[in-house]
C-alpha positions as CSV (number, residue, x, y, z in Angstrom):
1,X,-80.1,-42.7,23.6
2,X,-78.8,-41.2,26.9
3,X,-75.6,-43.1,26.5
4,X,-75.3,-41.9,23.0
5,X,-76.0,-38.3,24.1
6,X,-73.3,-38.6,26.8
7,X,-70.9,-40.1,24.3
8,X,-71.7,-37.3,21.9
9,X,-71.1,-34.7,24.6
10,X,-67.9,-36.4,25.5
11,X,-66.8,-36.6,21.9
12,X,-67.7,-32.8,21.5
13,X,-65.6,-32.0,24.5
14,X,-62.7,-34.1,23.1
15,X,-63.1,-32.5,19.7
16,X,-63.2,-29.1,21.3
17,X,-60.0,-29.9,23.2
18,X,-58.4,-31.2,20.1
19,X,-59.4,-28.1,18.1
20,X,-58.0,-25.9,20.9
21,X,-54.8,-28.0,20.8
22,X,-54.7,-27.8,17.0
23,X,-55.2,-24.0,17.2
24,X,-52.3,-23.8,19.7
25,X,-50.2,-26.0,17.5
26,X,-51.0,-23.9,14.5
27,X,-50.1,-20.7,16.4
28,X,-46.9,-22.4,17.6
29,X,-46.1,-23.5,14.0
30,X,-46.7,-19.9,12.8
31,X,-44.5,-18.6,15.5
32,X,-41.8,-21.1,14.7
33,X,-42.1,-20.3,11.0
34,X,-41.7,-16.6,11.9
35,X,-38.6,-17.3,14.0
36,X,-37.2,-19.5,11.2
37,X,-37.6,-16.6,8.8
38,X,-36.0,-14.3,11.2
39,X,-33.1,-16.7,11.6
40,X,-32.7,-17.1,7.9
41,X,-32.6,-13.3,7.5
42,X,-30.0,-13.1,10.3
43,X,-27.9,-15.8,8.7
44,X,-28.2,-14.0,5.3
45,X,-27.1,-10.7,6.9
46,X,-24.2,-12.3,8.8
47,X,-23.2,-14.0,5.6
48,X,-23.3,-10.7,3.7
49,X,-21.4,-9.0,6.5
50,X,-18.8,-11.8,6.5
51,X,-18.4,-11.4,2.7
52,X,-18.1,-7.7,3.2
53,X,-15.6,-8.2,6.0
54,X,-13.6,-10.6,3.8
55,X,-13.7,-8.1,1.0
56,X,-12.3,-5.4,3.4
57,X,-9.7,-7.9,4.7
58,X,-8.6,-8.6,1.1
59,X,-8.5,-4.8,0.4
60,X,-6.4,-4.2,3.5
61,X,-4.1,-7.1,2.5
62,X,-3.6,-5.5,-0.9
63,X,-2.9,-2.1,0.7
64,X,-0.4,-3.7,3.1
65,X,1.4,-5.4,0.2
66,X,1.5,-2.1,-1.7
67,X,2.9,-0.3,1.4
68,X,5.5,-3.1,1.8
69,X,6.6,-2.6,-1.8
70,X,6.9,1.1,-1.2
71,X,8.9,0.5,2.0
72,X,11.3,-1.8,0.2
73,X,11.7,0.8,-2.6
74,X,12.2,3.5,0.0
75,X,14.9,1.4,1.7
76,X,16.6,0.8,-1.6
77,X,16.5,4.6,-2.3
78,X,17.9,5.3,1.2
79,X,20.7,2.8,0.7
80,X,21.6,4.4,-2.7
81,X,21.4,7.9,-1.3
82,X,23.5,6.9,1.8
83,X,26.1,5.4,-0.5
84,X,26.1,8.5,-2.7
85,X,26.5,10.8,0.4
86,X,29.3,8.6,1.8
87,X,31.1,8.9,-1.5
88,X,30.6,12.7,-1.4
89,X,31.9,12.9,2.1
90,X,35.0,10.9,1.2
91,X,35.6,13.3,-1.7
92,X,35.2,16.3,0.6
93,X,37.6,14.7,3.1
94,X,40.2,14.2,0.4
95,X,39.7,17.8,-0.7
96,X,40.1,19.0,2.9
97,X,43.3,17.0,3.3
98,X,44.6,18.6,0.1
99,X,43.6,22.1,1.2
100,X,45.1,21.4,4.6
101,X,48.4,20.4,2.9
102,X,48.3,23.6,0.8
103,X,47.6,25.7,3.9
104,X,50.6,24.1,5.6
105,X,52.8,24.9,2.6
106,X,51.5,28.5,2.5
107,X,52.2,28.8,6.2
108,X,55.8,27.6,5.7
109,X,56.1,30.0,2.7
110,X,54.7,32.9,4.8
111,X,57.2,32.1,7.6
112,X,60.1,32.1,5.1
113,X,58.9,35.4,3.6
114,X,58.5,36.9,7.0
115,X,62.0,35.8,7.9
116,X,63.3,37.4,4.6
117,X,61.4,40.6,5.3
118,X,62.7,40.8,8.8
119,X,66.2,40.3,7.5
120,X,65.7,43.0,4.8
121,X,64.3,45.3,7.5
122,X,67.3,44.6,9.7
123,X,69.6,45.3,6.7
124,X,67.8,48.6,6.0
125,X,68.0,49.6,9.6
126,X,71.7,48.7,9.7
127,X,72.4,50.9,6.6
128,X,70.5,53.8,8.0
């Protein structure tokens, strides 16, 4: 009986240690489950953030493409305007050459008239 009692006490002690171990393992399992859930939530958030970031990247790409198209259009407009102004400048230069030629002709005519006037004045002075 004494041996059985010692064996029972020993078994109680072992069972108590195993229950303590099981309680600790259960707490560890609960803690690990909580960490697992936290990690899943973090992964879900990161995935959501990544999707949002990809959406923002796609939006920015579209904006860049739109701005590139606007830039190309603006360059074309600038080329067209530059060509137009170059043509206008050439026309003005031609007009200036023409006017310069007319001014030279008028200066020659003025010199001729001045010479005639001077001769007429001399003739008048000679007669008086």
